[in-house]
Steps between C-alpha positions, in 0.01 A plus 500: 500500500364146539625284793680181394412340848269205408276400794416165618175491302702469189624149598180326450157513348170417633263708692156657410456782265507529133243245388444428868804277565523109505313265695524549870677168547776552254853578606616860494864436561544329153274737345436589122807619301301789342369619828844498645605719199224742574613521844864565405367782263332667786798467725728642239284799435440608852669476849281295744565431855390130512834362459642722769191398713600126454859577594413702797279219612788259494713753682248541776428133536143500373575330163559127454325210659274262330181564701293801607549399873884532465456834325276625776742381760791700321280796494447470877882467555574794270278742687172442337508788237581288184323185389591323182253233389608509141537178286305272728205420282254598780140444424214715636423257785865474602547879502189519711699332775793730465268801504378427850863509629579821297219683636555394866875512510650735236322841539839661424550331167638735241577260218289204383599298196251250369649461147464177312230326692156380386276760663169578328383741772625654836292502808337817627649620818858436415593853397307675779728319740816629330524888549868499462503316152740680253570217240237268369596238238226295349654418168451175310169385654147457370350808660206693341425735785636642821314517837331814593709556820803575284461882507666830586332493842619145592835513322620863477872410441491268196775596274541198279197290363580220246199319371653416159427160330161446643161501340368850580257637237463830667726702727393416852291780656740525804811596288401867419443565867862406583643842475838422652549225231828574302541172301222313344558175303196402323638352177388166351131510597192547289432867535303661216465844639637722785270682748504880489586511882845360427608858486456522885818297529717813522789321672537242225848487348487156339204359298546176318210430262664279235324196372146617554243514210466878547417720201545830685640642820180687587395859433759752414526628844470174694857355519682804335440722793708238711816612305470827659524342843735199535456256224819405324482155389222369259480154358283457193690205329322206336166701452405452137152660554634815630450794253805702563356802325250533788772506754600847624828638432600511886445130507687427192802692612540273785585206265642652171862559626562168674769260371566129549820330562664185652367254231540142596379220269191426711398868488529574131135444426399715791727784390377476145138545628605784737685678222183466262288665777773784540492558115119515499511764772759713331313497162183614704705767674628620168158502330367710786783737476437545127123572564595754768 
């Protein structure tokens, strides 16, 4: 069943992804109404942990504050394991200053939230200094690549990686090596294909792909074999180029029986689009059943 819990990403538009996002200087808090609708659609379809992360951040005293300096200080006071730098509009040069502090003081950091900033790249050396990192949120930036030091060797504990609403054209090379990864949010980018080594993510339980211009989900054995491991949640909403007849039955089964509820006025359009996707999936399943 689909969760009705809409995460904080549904409250605004903006960010990268899709067509590359807006200009770096535009506000993300006001956002584009259609982008907000898409966010709500994704949040209606699948449970995410981003809203809970924000709430936990407030509870642990790492949320709030109008500057990165105040957030860093709250992280220090909170034990140095969770750092929330979301919604600050940080540029690459501003984040470089923060990086020096993170790498020198917060080696025990397990949660880093950089959502809703203006980052176009991340400094090499950041992730090799964070061996305890479990949750990394980079959503709603302008990233096209991830640094090479993000890896299974440097970060063996990463469980949640959110790089949605950026400008990735390919899946970053580091991702398939993160074999502990359970939740991957990569929706609303510019992906046109998936690498065959995605099948190495045998711990993956949630994969959000919606809003990418994908025409297929890789070869017949690429993602399908993940169903036999842990994969339970698959988002393929708002992907008009996707040929559902090429999608294997195990993957289709992850989406065909889901249902939507809790329809508020602002979500009607989102729900209609999600229902359309569900209907297309069901028809494809039925067609494959007939051929079988």
